[in-house]
HTML snippet that shows the backbone in 3Dmol.js (N, CA, C, O; Angstrom):
<script src="https://3Dmol.org/build/3Dmol-min.js"></script>
<div id="view" style="width:600px;height:400px;position:relative"></div>
<script>
const pdb = `
ATOM      1  N   MET A   1      95.506 159.933 121.948  1.00  0.00           N
ATOM      2  CA  MET A   1      93.915 160.150 121.292  1.00  0.00           C
ATOM      3  C   MET A   1      93.690 159.104 120.632  1.00  0.00           C
ATOM      4  O   MET A   1      92.586 158.712 121.011  1.00  0.00           O
ATOM      5  N   VAL A   2      94.239 158.157 119.571  1.00  0.00           N
ATOM      6  CA  VAL A   2      93.717 156.949 119.037  1.00  0.00           C
ATOM      7  C   VAL A   2      93.981 155.920 119.829  1.00  0.00           C
ATOM      8  O   VAL A   2      93.475 154.842 119.518  1.00  0.00           O
ATOM      9  N   ARG A   3      94.712 155.989 120.868  1.00  0.00           N
ATOM     10  CA  ARG A   3      93.969 155.322 122.243  1.00  0.00           C
ATOM     11  C   ARG A   3      92.986 154.925 122.825  1.00  0.00           C
ATOM     12  O   ARG A   3      92.493 153.828 123.090  1.00  0.00           O
ATOM     13  N   ARG A   4      92.720 156.111 123.020  1.00  0.00           N
ATOM     14  CA  ARG A   4      91.217 156.801 123.547  1.00  0.00           C
ATOM     15  C   ARG A   4      90.179 156.267 122.832  1.00  0.00           C
ATOM     16  O   ARG A   4      89.239 155.760 123.445  1.00  0.00           O
ATOM     17  N   ILE A   5      90.197 156.302 121.419  1.00  0.00           N
ATOM     18  CA  ILE A   5      89.212 155.874 120.378  1.00  0.00           C
ATOM     19  C   ILE A   5      89.334 154.393 120.452  1.00  0.00           C
ATOM     20  O   ILE A   5      88.275 153.881 120.815  1.00  0.00           O
ATOM     21  N   GLN A   6      90.219 153.610 120.239  1.00  0.00           N
ATOM     22  CA  GLN A   6      90.170 152.804 120.615  1.00  0.00           C
ATOM     23  C   GLN A   6      89.676 151.832 122.028  1.00  0.00           C
ATOM     24  O   GLN A   6      89.118 150.740 122.135  1.00  0.00           O
ATOM     25  N   PHE A   7      90.054 152.567 122.745  1.00  0.00           N
ATOM     26  CA  PHE A   7      89.566 151.824 124.032  1.00  0.00           C
ATOM     27  C   PHE A   7      87.905 152.191 124.364  1.00  0.00           C
ATOM     28  O   PHE A   7      87.299 151.496 125.180  1.00  0.00           O
ATOM     29  N   ALA A   8      87.437 152.984 123.881  1.00  0.00           N
ATOM     30  CA  ALA A   8      86.271 153.365 123.753  1.00  0.00           C
ATOM     31  C   ALA A   8      85.590 152.339 122.719  1.00  0.00           C
ATOM     32  O   ALA A   8      84.741 151.625 123.253  1.00  0.00           O
ATOM     33  N   ALA A   9      85.786 152.130 121.392  1.00  0.00           N
ATOM     34  CA  ALA A   9      85.361 151.337 120.451  1.00  0.00           C
ATOM     35  C   ALA A   9      85.388 149.931 121.258  1.00  0.00           C
ATOM     36  O   ALA A   9      84.440 149.154 121.141  1.00  0.00           O
ATOM     37  N   VAL A  10      86.533 149.617 122.102  1.00  0.00           N
ATOM     38  CA  VAL A  10      86.382 147.687 122.838  1.00  0.00           C
ATOM     39  C   VAL A  10      85.322 148.135 123.794  1.00  0.00           C
ATOM     40  O   VAL A  10      84.491 147.243 123.962  1.00  0.00           O
ATOM     41  N   VAL A  11      85.088 149.176 124.446  1.00  0.00           N
ATOM     42  CA  VAL A  11      84.255 148.897 125.328  1.00  0.00           C
ATOM     43  C   VAL A  11      82.948 149.098 124.898  1.00  0.00           C
ATOM     44  O   VAL A  11      82.048 148.676 125.624  1.00  0.00           O
ATOM     45  N   ALA A  12      82.656 149.691 123.806  1.00  0.00           N
ATOM     46  CA  ALA A  12      81.188 149.802 122.968  1.00  0.00           C
ATOM     47  C   ALA A  12      81.115 148.424 122.989  1.00  0.00           C
ATOM     48  O   ALA A  12      80.253 147.966 123.740  1.00  0.00           O
ATOM     49  N   ILE A  13      81.894 147.516 122.266  1.00  0.00           N
ATOM     50  CA  ILE A  13      81.629 146.475 121.412  1.00  0.00           C
ATOM     51  C   ILE A  13      81.193 145.374 122.415  1.00  0.00           C
ATOM     52  O   ILE A  13      80.310 144.520 122.341  1.00  0.00           O
ATOM     53  N   ALA A  14      82.276 145.730 123.563  1.00  0.00           N
ATOM     54  CA  ALA A  14      82.043 144.320 124.923  1.00  0.00           C
ATOM     55  C   ALA A  14      80.664 144.835 125.532  1.00  0.00           C
ATOM     56  O   ALA A  14      79.786 143.972 125.531  1.00  0.00           O
ATOM     57  N   LEU A  15      80.380 145.817 125.942  1.00  0.00           N
ATOM     58  CA  LEU A  15      78.796 146.394 126.226  1.00  0.00           C
ATOM     59  C   LEU A  15      77.512 146.083 125.403  1.00  0.00           C
ATOM     60  O   LEU A  15      76.348 145.986 125.791  1.00  0.00           O
ATOM     61  N   ILE A  16      78.199 145.917 123.797  1.00  0.00           N
ATOM     62  CA  ILE A  16      76.596 145.681 123.267  1.00  0.00           C
ATOM     63  C   ILE A  16      76.719 144.416 122.738  1.00  0.00           C
ATOM     64  O   ILE A  16      75.848 143.957 122.000  1.00  0.00           O
ATOM     65  N   SER A  17      77.701 143.810 123.037  1.00  0.00           N
ATOM     66  CA  SER A  17      77.831 142.320 122.412  1.00  0.00           C
ATOM     67  C   SER A  17      77.134 141.176 123.709  1.00  0.00           C
ATOM     68  O   SER A  17      76.531 140.110 123.583  1.00  0.00           O
ATOM     69  N   GLY A  18      77.562 142.004 124.994  1.00  0.00           N
ATOM     70  CA  GLY A  18      77.404 141.159 126.472  1.00  0.00           C
ATOM     71  C   GLY A  18      76.135 141.197 126.970  1.00  0.00           C
ATOM     72  O   GLY A  18      75.838 140.546 127.972  1.00  0.00           O
ATOM     73  N   SER A  19      75.216 142.002 126.286  1.00  0.00           N
ATOM     74  CA  SER A  19      73.930 142.603 127.210  1.00  0.00           C
ATOM     75  C   SER A  19      72.863 141.651 126.780  1.00  0.00           C
ATOM     76  O   SER A  19      72.869 140.878 125.822  1.00  0.00           O
ATOM     77  N   ALA A  20      71.811 141.896 127.816  1.00  0.00           N
ATOM     78  CA  ALA A  20      70.615 140.927 127.269  1.00  0.00           C
ATOM     79  C   ALA A  20      69.970 141.641 126.374  1.00  0.00           C
ATOM     80  O   ALA A  20      70.374 142.749 126.022  1.00  0.00           O
ATOM     81  N   PRO A  21      68.781 141.026 125.860  1.00  0.00           N
ATOM     82  CA  PRO A  21      67.977 141.882 124.949  1.00  0.00           C
ATOM     83  C   PRO A  21      66.829 142.981 126.087  1.00  0.00           C
ATOM     84  O   PRO A  21      66.471 142.617 127.207  1.00  0.00           O
ATOM     85  N   LEU A  22      66.563 143.881 125.651  1.00  0.00           N
ATOM     86  CA  LEU A  22      65.671 144.559 126.280  1.00  0.00           C
ATOM     87  C   LEU A  22      64.203 144.065 126.475  1.00  0.00           C
ATOM     88  O   LEU A  22      63.677 143.608 125.460  1.00  0.00           O
ATOM     89  N   LYS A  23      63.706 144.078 127.240  1.00  0.00           N
ATOM     90  CA  LYS A  23      62.072 143.843 127.184  1.00  0.00           C
ATOM     91  C   LYS A  23      61.495 145.057 127.940  1.00  0.00           C
ATOM     92  O   LYS A  23      62.151 145.835 128.633  1.00  0.00           O
ATOM     93  N   ALA A  24      60.486 145.090 127.758  1.00  0.00           N
ATOM     94  CA  ALA A  24      59.636 146.262 127.711  1.00  0.00           C
ATOM     95  C   ALA A  24      58.973 145.847 128.982  1.00  0.00           C
ATOM     96  O   ALA A  24      58.839 144.644 129.206  1.00  0.00           O
ATOM     97  N   CYS A  25      58.461 146.920 130.007  1.00  0.00           N
ATOM     98  CA  CYS A  25      58.144 146.733 131.317  1.00  0.00           C
ATOM     99  C   CYS A  25      56.758 146.450 131.248  1.00  0.00           C
ATOM    100  O   CYS A  25      56.172 146.999 130.314  1.00  0.00           O
ATOM    101  N   THR A  26      56.031 145.675 132.058  1.00  0.00           N
ATOM    102  CA  THR A  26      54.718 145.197 132.133  1.00  0.00           C
ATOM    103  C   THR A  26      53.491 146.066 131.249  1.00  0.00           C
ATOM    104  O   THR A  26      52.749 145.608 130.380  1.00  0.00           O
ATOM    105  N   VAL A  27      53.538 147.185 131.674  1.00  0.00           N
ATOM    106  CA  VAL A  27      52.771 148.464 131.431  1.00  0.00           C
ATOM    107  C   VAL A  27      52.882 148.603 129.695  1.00  0.00           C
ATOM    108  O   VAL A  27      51.969 148.567 128.870  1.00  0.00           O
ATOM    109  N   CYS A  28      54.005 148.733 129.539  1.00  0.00           N
ATOM    110  CA  CYS A  28      54.141 148.642 127.976  1.00  0.00           C
ATOM    111  C   CYS A  28      53.601 147.346 127.235  1.00  0.00           C
ATOM    112  O   CYS A  28      52.831 147.375 126.275  1.00  0.00           O
ATOM    113  N   SER A  29      54.019 146.426 127.713  1.00  0.00           N
ATOM    114  CA  SER A  29      53.890 145.023 126.921  1.00  0.00           C
ATOM    115  C   SER A  29      52.112 144.599 127.194  1.00  0.00           C
ATOM    116  O   SER A  29      51.406 144.122 126.305  1.00  0.00           O
ATOM    117  N   GLY A  30      51.727 144.842 128.332  1.00  0.00           N
ATOM    118  CA  GLY A  30      50.163 144.341 128.609  1.00  0.00           C
ATOM    119  C   GLY A  30      49.490 145.039 127.587  1.00  0.00           C
ATOM    120  O   GLY A  30      49.783 145.469 126.471  1.00  0.00           O
ATOM    121  N   ASP A  31      48.188 145.011 128.542  1.00  0.00           N
ATOM    122  CA  ASP A  31      46.956 145.266 128.150  1.00  0.00           C
ATOM    123  C   ASP A  31      46.893 146.844 127.981  1.00  0.00           C
ATOM    124  O   ASP A  31      47.110 147.532 128.978  1.00  0.00           O
ATOM    125  N   PRO A  32      46.589 147.481 126.698  1.00  0.00           N
ATOM    126  CA  PRO A  32      46.901 148.993 127.042  1.00  0.00           C
ATOM    127  C   PRO A  32      45.378 149.727 127.314  1.00  0.00           C
ATOM    128  O   PRO A  32      45.179 150.896 126.984  1.00  0.00           O
ATOM    129  N   GLU A  33      44.337 148.879 127.959  1.00  0.00           N
ATOM    130  CA  GLU A  33      43.206 149.070 128.497  1.00  0.00           C
ATOM    131  C   GLU A  33      43.245 148.923 129.945  1.00  0.00           C
ATOM    132  O   GLU A  33      42.357 149.425 130.634  1.00  0.00           O
ATOM    133  N   SER A  34      44.524 148.057 130.623  1.00  0.00           N
ATOM    134  CA  SER A  34      44.610 147.992 132.191  1.00  0.00           C
ATOM    135  C   SER A  34      44.161 149.149 133.005  1.00  0.00           C
ATOM    136  O   SER A  34      44.213 150.240 132.437  1.00  0.00           O
ATOM    137  N   ASP A  35      43.695 149.115 134.329  1.00  0.00           N
ATOM    138  CA  ASP A  35      44.369 150.126 135.278  1.00  0.00           C
ATOM    139  C   ASP A  35      45.719 150.792 135.629  1.00  0.00           C
ATOM    140  O   ASP A  35      45.852 151.874 136.201  1.00  0.00           O
ATOM    141  N   MET A  36      46.695 149.972 135.196  1.00  0.00           N
ATOM    142  CA  MET A  36      48.056 150.248 135.455  1.00  0.00           C
ATOM    143  C   MET A  36      48.349 151.033 134.012  1.00  0.00           C
ATOM    144  O   MET A  36      48.895 152.134 134.084  1.00  0.00           O
ATOM    145  N   ALA A  37      48.068 150.602 132.962  1.00  0.00           N
ATOM    146  CA  ALA A  37      48.452 151.792 131.654  1.00  0.00           C
ATOM    147  C   ALA A  37      47.919 152.869 131.766  1.00  0.00           C
ATOM    148  O   ALA A  37      48.494 153.893 131.396  1.00  0.00           O
ATOM    149  N   LYS A  38      46.903 152.877 132.215  1.00  0.00           N
ATOM    150  CA  LYS A  38      45.767 154.379 132.383  1.00  0.00           C
ATOM    151  C   LYS A  38      46.530 155.276 133.584  1.00  0.00           C
ATOM    152  O   LYS A  38      46.778 156.481 133.599  1.00  0.00           O
ATOM    153  N   GLY A  39      46.788 154.311 134.510  1.00  0.00           N
ATOM    154  CA  GLY A  39      47.614 155.297 135.693  1.00  0.00           C
ATOM    155  C   GLY A  39      49.054 156.168 135.141  1.00  0.00           C
ATOM    156  O   GLY A  39      49.589 157.249 135.390  1.00  0.00           O
ATOM    157  N   ALA A  40      49.382 154.613 133.965  1.00  0.00           N
ATOM    158  CA  ALA A  40      50.665 155.324 133.723  1.00  0.00           C
ATOM    159  C   ALA A  40      50.792 156.535 132.944  1.00  0.00           C
ATOM    160  O   ALA A  40      51.385 157.592 133.158  1.00  0.00           O
ATOM    161  N   VAL A  41      50.059 156.097 131.953  1.00  0.00           N
ATOM    162  CA  VAL A  41      49.450 157.456 130.635  1.00  0.00           C
ATOM    163  C   VAL A  41      48.882 158.880 132.045  1.00  0.00           C
ATOM    164  O   VAL A  41      49.251 160.055 132.062  1.00  0.00           O
ATOM    165  N   ALA A  42      48.338 158.482 132.612  1.00  0.00           N
ATOM    166  CA  ALA A  42      48.083 160.030 133.756  1.00  0.00           C
ATOM    167  C   ALA A  42      49.106 160.605 134.540  1.00  0.00           C
ATOM    168  O   ALA A  42      49.302 161.816 134.648  1.00  0.00           O
ATOM    169  N   GLY A  43      49.796 159.648 135.119  1.00  0.00           N
ATOM    170  CA  GLY A  43      51.093 160.035 135.856  1.00  0.00           C
ATOM    171  C   GLY A  43      51.984 161.217 134.268  1.00  0.00           C
ATOM    172  O   GLY A  43      52.192 162.424 134.145  1.00  0.00           O
ATOM    173  N   ILE A  44      52.182 160.287 133.593  1.00  0.00           N
ATOM    174  CA  ILE A  44      52.847 161.648 132.517  1.00  0.00           C
ATOM    175  C   ILE A  44      52.063 162.085 132.192  1.00  0.00           C
ATOM    176  O   ILE A  44      51.549 161.025 131.833  1.00  0.00           O
ATOM    177  N   ILE A  45      51.177 162.966 131.866  1.00  0.00           N
ATOM    178  CA  ILE A  45      50.236 163.661 131.535  1.00  0.00           C
ATOM    179  C   ILE A  45      50.578 164.800 132.677  1.00  0.00           C
ATOM    180  O   ILE A  45      51.076 165.902 132.446  1.00  0.00           O
ATOM    181  N   VAL A  46      50.164 164.234 134.067  1.00  0.00           N
ATOM    182  CA  VAL A  46      50.605 164.915 135.082  1.00  0.00           C
ATOM    183  C   VAL A  46      51.904 165.812 135.193  1.00  0.00           C
ATOM    184  O   VAL A  46      51.934 167.012 135.466  1.00  0.00           O
ATOM    185  N   LEU A  47      53.060 164.905 134.901  1.00  0.00           N
ATOM    186  CA  LEU A  47      54.369 165.591 135.239  1.00  0.00           C
ATOM    187  C   LEU A  47      54.495 166.278 133.892  1.00  0.00           C
ATOM    188  O   LEU A  47      55.217 167.270 133.982  1.00  0.00           O
ATOM    189  N   GLY A  48      54.010 166.061 132.642  1.00  0.00           N
ATOM    190  CA  GLY A  48      54.402 167.122 131.562  1.00  0.00           C
ATOM    191  C   GLY A  48      53.468 168.434 131.679  1.00  0.00           C
ATOM    192  O   GLY A  48      53.477 169.220 130.731  1.00  0.00           O
ATOM    193  N   GLY A  49      52.561 168.733 132.948  1.00  0.00           N
ATOM    194  CA  GLY A  49      51.849 169.754 133.198  1.00  0.00           C
ATOM    195  C   GLY A  49      52.707 170.256 134.210  1.00  0.00           C
ATOM    196  O   GLY A  49      52.813 171.482 134.178  1.00  0.00           O
ATOM    197  N   ILE A  50      53.218 169.798 134.914  1.00  0.00           N
ATOM    198  CA  ILE A  50      54.013 170.268 135.988  1.00  0.00           C
ATOM    199  C   ILE A  50      55.306 170.865 135.855  1.00  0.00           C
ATOM    200  O   ILE A  50      55.754 171.618 136.720  1.00  0.00           O
ATOM    201  N   ILE A  51      56.054 170.503 134.595  1.00  0.00           N
ATOM    202  CA  ILE A  51      57.305 170.552 133.643  1.00  0.00           C
ATOM    203  C   ILE A  51      56.883 171.759 133.092  1.00  0.00           C
ATOM    204  O   ILE A  51      57.605 172.737 133.285  1.00  0.00           O
ATOM    205  N   GLY A  52      55.288 171.963 132.083  1.00  0.00           N
ATOM    206  CA  GLY A  52      55.428 172.905 131.333  1.00  0.00           C
ATOM    207  C   GLY A  52      55.197 174.055 132.364  1.00  0.00           C
ATOM    208  O   GLY A  52      55.734 175.144 132.157  1.00  0.00           O
ATOM    209  N   PHE A  53      54.268 173.815 133.678  1.00  0.00           N
ATOM    210  CA  PHE A  53      53.981 175.021 134.317  1.00  0.00           C
ATOM    211  C   PHE A  53      55.589 175.846 134.879  1.00  0.00           C
ATOM    212  O   PHE A  53      55.849 177.038 134.716  1.00  0.00           O
ATOM    213  N   VAL A  54      56.296 175.031 135.408  1.00  0.00           N
ATOM    214  CA  VAL A  54      57.742 175.208 135.419  1.00  0.00           C
ATOM    215  C   VAL A  54      58.592 176.095 134.559  1.00  0.00           C
ATOM    216  O   VAL A  54      58.893 177.264 134.801  1.00  0.00           O
ATOM    217  N   LEU A  55      58.970 175.306 133.424  1.00  0.00           N
ATOM    218  CA  LEU A  55      59.040 176.235 132.403  1.00  0.00           C
ATOM    219  C   LEU A  55      58.518 177.601 132.333  1.00  0.00           C
ATOM    220  O   LEU A  55      59.058 178.649 132.689  1.00  0.00           O
ATOM    221  N   VAL A  56      57.076 177.347 131.674  1.00  0.00           N
ATOM    222  CA  VAL A  56      56.435 179.261 131.965  1.00  0.00           C
ATOM    223  C   VAL A  56      56.871 179.945 132.700  1.00  0.00           C
ATOM    224  O   VAL A  56      57.303 181.072 132.457  1.00  0.00           O
ATOM    225  N   CYS A  57      56.834 179.190 134.142  1.00  0.00           N
ATOM    226  CA  CYS A  57      57.361 180.540 135.153  1.00  0.00           C
ATOM    227  C   CYS A  57      59.187 180.877 135.084  1.00  0.00           C
ATOM    228  O   CYS A  57      59.419 181.873 135.769  1.00  0.00           O
ATOM    229  N   VAL A  58      59.985 180.517 134.686  1.00  0.00           N
ATOM    230  CA  VAL A  58      61.329 180.159 134.349  1.00  0.00           C
ATOM    231  C   VAL A  58      61.006 181.251 132.479  1.00  0.00           C
ATOM    232  O   VAL A  58      61.804 182.187 132.534  1.00  0.00           O
ATOM    233  N   ALA A  59      60.661 181.289 131.900  1.00  0.00           N
ATOM    234  CA  ALA A  59      60.694 182.087 130.967  1.00  0.00           C
ATOM    235  C   ALA A  59      60.143 183.461 131.169  1.00  0.00           C
ATOM    236  O   ALA A  59      60.574 184.480 130.629  1.00  0.00           O
ATOM    237  N   THR A  60      58.914 183.359 132.196  1.00  0.00           N
ATOM    238  CA  THR A  60      58.380 184.698 132.469  1.00  0.00           C
ATOM    239  C   THR A  60      58.922 185.294 133.604  1.00  0.00           C
ATOM    240  O   THR A  60      58.383 186.267 134.130  1.00  0.00           O
ATOM    241  N   THR A  61      60.062 184.731 134.072  1.00  0.00           N
ATOM    242  CA  THR A  61      61.360 185.447 135.350  1.00  0.00           C
ATOM    243  C   THR A  61      62.221 185.702 133.960  1.00  0.00           C
ATOM    244  O   THR A  61      62.567 186.882 133.906  1.00  0.00           O
ATOM    245  N   GLY A  62      62.627 184.993 132.919  1.00  0.00           N
ATOM    246  CA  GLY A  62      63.455 186.004 132.066  1.00  0.00           C
ATOM    247  C   GLY A  62      62.734 187.041 131.223  1.00  0.00           C
ATOM    248  O   GLY A  62      63.625 187.750 130.755  1.00  0.00           O
ATOM    249  N   VAL A  63      61.996 187.309 130.960  1.00  0.00           N
ATOM    250  CA  VAL A  63      61.221 188.152 130.112  1.00  0.00           C
ATOM    251  C   VAL A  63      61.402 189.570 131.551  1.00  0.00           C
ATOM    252  O   VAL A  63      61.895 190.675 131.326  1.00  0.00           O
ATOM    253  N   ILE A  64      60.934 189.174 132.751  1.00  0.00           N
ATOM    254  CA  ILE A  64      60.348 190.249 133.491  1.00  0.00           C
ATOM    255  C   ILE A  64      61.825 190.940 133.501  1.00  0.00           C
ATOM    256  O   ILE A  64      61.791 192.161 133.344  1.00  0.00           O
ATOM    257  N   TRP A  65      63.241 190.301 133.675  1.00  0.00           N
ATOM    258  CA  TRP A  65      64.722 190.394 134.165  1.00  0.00           C
ATOM    259  C   TRP A  65      64.993 191.123 132.751  1.00  0.00           C
ATOM    260  O   TRP A  65      65.854 191.996 132.856  1.00  0.00           O
ATOM    261  N   PHE A  66      64.522 190.989 131.598  1.00  0.00           N
ATOM    262  CA  PHE A  66      64.973 191.482 130.513  1.00  0.00           C
ATOM    263  C   PHE A  66      64.390 193.081 130.921  1.00  0.00           C
ATOM    264  O   PHE A  66      65.056 193.932 131.511  1.00  0.00           O
ATOM    265  N   HIS A  67      63.103 193.220 130.483  1.00  0.00           N
ATOM    266  CA  HIS A  67      62.493 194.374 130.384  1.00  0.00           C
ATOM    267  C   HIS A  67      62.983 195.187 131.512  1.00  0.00           C
ATOM    268  O   HIS A  67      63.123 196.391 131.300  1.00  0.00           O
ATOM    269  N   ARG A  68      63.315 194.635 132.877  1.00  0.00           N
ATOM    270  CA  ARG A  68      63.821 195.296 133.861  1.00  0.00           C
ATOM    271  C   ARG A  68      65.086 196.145 133.816  1.00  0.00           C
ATOM    272  O   ARG A  68      65.344 197.302 134.146  1.00  0.00           O
ATOM    273  N   GLY A  69      65.883 194.988 133.204  1.00  0.00           N
ATOM    274  CA  GLY A  69      67.166 195.463 132.757  1.00  0.00           C
ATOM    275  C   GLY A  69      67.218 196.402 131.373  1.00  0.00           C
ATOM    276  O   GLY A  69      68.277 196.973 131.110  1.00  0.00           O
ATOM    277  N   ARG A  70      66.389 196.512 130.742  1.00  0.00           N
ATOM    278  CA  ARG A  70      66.412 197.680 129.825  1.00  0.00           C
ATOM    279  C   ARG A  70      65.956 198.747 130.420  1.00  0.00           C
ATOM    280  O   ARG A  70      66.635 199.767 130.299  1.00  0.00           O
ATOM    281  N   ARG A  71      64.815 198.804 131.143  1.00  0.00           N
ATOM    282  CA  ARG A  71      64.107 199.782 131.784  1.00  0.00           C
ATOM    283  C   ARG A  71      65.309 200.743 132.691  1.00  0.00           C
ATOM    284  O   ARG A  71      65.498 201.959 132.665  1.00  0.00           O
ATOM    285  N   MET A  72      66.096 199.525 133.576  1.00  0.00           N
ATOM    286  CA  MET A  72      67.312 200.406 134.289  1.00  0.00           C
ATOM    287  C   MET A  72      68.669 200.642 133.940  1.00  0.00           C
ATOM    288  O   MET A  72      69.600 200.970 134.675  1.00  0.00           O
ATOM    289  N   SER A  73      68.649 200.405 132.574  1.00  0.00           N
ATOM    290  CA  SER A  73      69.994 201.088 132.047  1.00  0.00           C
ATOM    291  C   SER A  73      69.633 201.956 130.941  1.00  0.00           C
ATOM    292  O   SER A  73      70.654 202.145 130.280  1.00  0.00           O
ATOM    293  N   ARG A  74      68.836 202.447 130.541  1.00  0.00           N
ATOM    294  CA  ARG A  74      68.291 204.038 129.808  1.00  0.00           C
ATOM    295  C   ARG A  74      68.690 205.030 131.065  1.00  0.00           C
ATOM    296  O   ARG A  74      68.760 204.809 132.274  1.00  0.00           O
ATOM    297  N   PRO A  75      68.916 206.176 130.302  1.00  0.00           N
ATOM    298  CA  PRO A  75      69.535 207.463 130.980  1.00  0.00           C
ATOM    299  C   PRO A  75      68.209 208.005 131.977  1.00  0.00           C
ATOM    300  O   PRO A  75      67.063 207.857 131.553  1.00  0.00           O
ATOM    301  N   ILE A  76      68.365 208.397 132.810  1.00  0.00           N
ATOM    302  CA  ILE A  76      67.014 209.056 133.852  1.00  0.00           C
ATOM    303  C   ILE A  76      67.395 210.507 134.046  1.00  0.00           C
ATOM    304  O   ILE A  76      68.395 211.088 134.468  1.00  0.00           O
ATOM    305  N   SER A  77      65.737 211.016 133.384  1.00  0.00           N
ATOM    306  CA  SER A  77      65.640 211.991 133.350  1.00  0.00           C
ATOM    307  C   SER A  77      65.020 213.056 134.247  1.00  0.00           C
ATOM    308  O   SER A  77      64.499 212.616 135.272  1.00  0.00           O
ATOM    309  N   ASP A  78      64.977 214.382 134.056  1.00  0.00           N
ATOM    310  CA  ASP A  78      64.257 214.723 134.687  1.00  0.00           C
ATOM    311  C   ASP A  78      63.020 214.351 135.205  1.00  0.00           C
ATOM    312  O   ASP A  78      62.789 214.042 136.374  1.00  0.00           O
ATOM    313  N   ALA A  79      62.191 214.401 134.219  1.00  0.00           N
ATOM    314  CA  ALA A  79      60.713 213.925 133.972  1.00  0.00           C
ATOM    315  C   ALA A  79      60.284 212.628 134.849  1.00  0.00           C
ATOM    316  O   ALA A  79      59.401 212.550 135.703  1.00  0.00           O
ATOM    317  N   ASP A  80      61.382 211.410 134.270  1.00  0.00           N
ATOM    318  CA  ASP A  80      61.322 210.484 135.178  1.00  0.00           C
ATOM    319  C   ASP A  80      61.378 210.650 136.947  1.00  0.00           C
ATOM    320  O   ASP A  80      60.603 210.045 137.688  1.00  0.00           O
ATOM    321  N   LEU A  81      62.416 211.556 137.406  1.00  0.00           N
ATOM    322  CA  LEU A  81      62.283 211.873 139.135  1.00  0.00           C
ATOM    323  C   LEU A  81      60.949 212.024 139.163  1.00  0.00           C
ATOM    324  O   LEU A  81      60.230 211.155 139.657  1.00  0.00           O
ATOM    325  N   ARG A  82      60.340 213.446 138.494  1.00  0.00           N
ATOM    326  CA  ARG A  82      59.644 214.004 139.156  1.00  0.00           C
ATOM    327  C   ARG A  82      58.222 213.122 138.992  1.00  0.00           C
ATOM    328  O   ARG A  82      57.468 212.783 139.904  1.00  0.00           O
ATOM    329  N   GLY A  83      58.113 212.908 137.842  1.00  0.00           N
ATOM    330  CA  GLY A  83      56.237 212.016 137.613  1.00  0.00           C
ATOM    331  C   GLY A  83      55.578 212.820 137.608  1.00  0.00           C
ATOM    332  O   GLY A  83      55.801 213.931 138.089  1.00  0.00           O
ATOM    333  N   PRO A  84      54.370 212.373 136.932  1.00  0.00           N
ATOM    334  CA  PRO A  84      53.414 213.542 136.688  1.00  0.00           C
ATOM    335  C   PRO A  84      52.464 214.390 137.182  1.00  0.00           C
ATOM    336  O   PRO A  84      51.648 215.195 136.734  1.00  0.00           O
ATOM    337  N   ASP A  85      52.825 213.956 138.263  1.00  0.00           N
ATOM    338  CA  ASP A  85      52.000 214.418 139.395  1.00  0.00           C
ATOM    339  C   ASP A  85      52.849 215.105 140.828  1.00  0.00           C
ATOM    340  O   ASP A  85      52.572 215.255 142.018  1.00  0.00           O
ATOM    341  N   SER A  86      53.840 215.358 140.073  1.00  0.00           N
ATOM    342  CA  SER A  86      54.541 216.335 141.070  1.00  0.00           C
ATOM    343  C   SER A  86      54.804 218.042 140.980  1.00  0.00           C
ATOM    344  O   SER A  86      54.714 218.752 139.978  1.00  0.00           O
ATOM    345  N   THR A  87      55.130 218.407 142.270  1.00  0.00           N
ATOM    346  CA  THR A  87      54.430 219.651 142.347  1.00  0.00           C
ATOM    347  C   THR A  87      55.503 220.486 141.932  1.00  0.00           C
ATOM    348  O   THR A  87      55.316 221.687 141.738  1.00  0.00           O
ATOM    349  N   PHE A  88      56.915 219.799 141.739  1.00  0.00           N
ATOM    350  CA  PHE A  88      58.038 220.388 141.330  1.00  0.00           C
ATOM    351  C   PHE A  88      57.638 220.778 139.754  1.00  0.00           C
ATOM    352  O   PHE A  88      58.089 221.842 139.329  1.00  0.00           O
ATOM    353  N   ALA A  89      56.952 220.101 139.021  1.00  0.00           N
ATOM    354  CA  ALA A  89      56.644 220.132 137.791  1.00  0.00           C
ATOM    355  C   ALA A  89      56.141 221.675 137.357  1.00  0.00           C
ATOM    356  O   ALA A  89      56.589 222.451 136.513  1.00  0.00           O
ATOM    357  N   THR A  90      55.079 221.783 138.245  1.00  0.00           N
ATOM    358  CA  THR A  90      54.337 222.831 138.266  1.00  0.00           C
ATOM    359  C   THR A  90      54.778 223.954 138.262  1.00  0.00           C
ATOM    360  O   THR A  90      54.413 224.928 137.604  1.00  0.00           O
ATOM    361  N   ARG A  91      55.860 223.813 139.260  1.00  0.00           N
ATOM    362  CA  ARG A  91      56.760 225.303 139.762  1.00  0.00           C
ATOM    363  C   ARG A  91      57.532 225.405 138.815  1.00  0.00           C
ATOM    364  O   ARG A  91      57.505 226.557 138.382  1.00  0.00           O
ATOM    365  N   ARG A  92      58.303 224.677 138.206  1.00  0.00           N
ATOM    366  CA  ARG A  92      59.484 224.694 137.245  1.00  0.00           C
ATOM    367  C   ARG A  92      58.825 225.790 136.577  1.00  0.00           C
ATOM    368  O   ARG A  92      59.215 226.918 136.881  1.00  0.00           O
ATOM    369  N   GLY A  93      58.089 225.701 135.898  1.00  0.00           N
ATOM    370  CA  GLY A  93      57.513 226.916 134.493  1.00  0.00           C
ATOM    371  C   GLY A  93      57.357 228.229 135.237  1.00  0.00           C
ATOM    372  O   GLY A  93      57.640 229.244 134.600  1.00  0.00           O
ATOM    373  N   ASP A  94      56.927 228.366 136.555  1.00  0.00           N
ATOM    374  CA  ASP A  94      57.110 229.779 136.692  1.00  0.00           C
ATOM    375  C   ASP A  94      58.416 230.304 136.963  1.00  0.00           C
ATOM    376  O   ASP A  94      58.581 231.518 137.082  1.00  0.00           O
TER     377      ASP A  94
END
`;
const viewer = $3Dmol.createViewer("view");
viewer.addModel(pdb, "pdb");
viewer.setStyle({}, {cartoon: {color: "spectrum"}});
viewer.zoomTo();
viewer.render();
</script>
């Protein structure tokens, strides 16, 4: 276990010391009013909307499954089987 920690520390130090400084892309370091920057922002907004829509769909599916599971786990009574407009319900009282 100690050898793994030592190896991870050596690898981390080698990666940090040997890496070149990070530079921003031309969109980030350029003019924020350029068409490229506006396009990048619009793309982020569109992708965020798509991801949000998918997450709402997944959450809705989970809620539907939750309610369906609760409804299916409760015991079934005669009233559930007959229904409100069943002829069996009117004849049973006779």
